[in-house]
C-alpha positions, 0 to 999 in steps of 0.5 A: 470508477471502473473495472479497467481503471482499478486494474490500471490503478491497482497494476500501476500500484503495485509496479510502483511499490515494488519497483521503489522498495527493492532500490530502497531495501536493495540498495539503499538501506540494505546494510541500514537494517541488517546493522539497526535490527540485527537479531531480530531480522531472519536469516533470508526473507519471508517472499510468501509473506513479503507477497502478500503484504505487497498484494494488501499494500497495493489493493489499499492504496486507490481506495485510500484515494478513492476515500479522500477524493470521498471526502471531499468538501463537495459532498454530502455528510452522508458520504463522509459517514459512509467512508468513514464508517468504511474506515473503521472495520 
């Protein structure tokens, strides 16, 4: 995977997660979490922690796709063990 492809995958994943989660948290399940979690929720969201989560999560999704492709049956057992080792770090 080239750097350009990786950046496009990251940007696309980041935007998709941001849009989908914005719709989910902002419109669909806004009251659900407040009703179910109640006192466990902060009065206002911690945006810095949320931004950090999205940055790391958006990076993990393309990585998972690469690992899934690496674990295809056409790959050698050596490739499988190397990819499995990465998952356990």
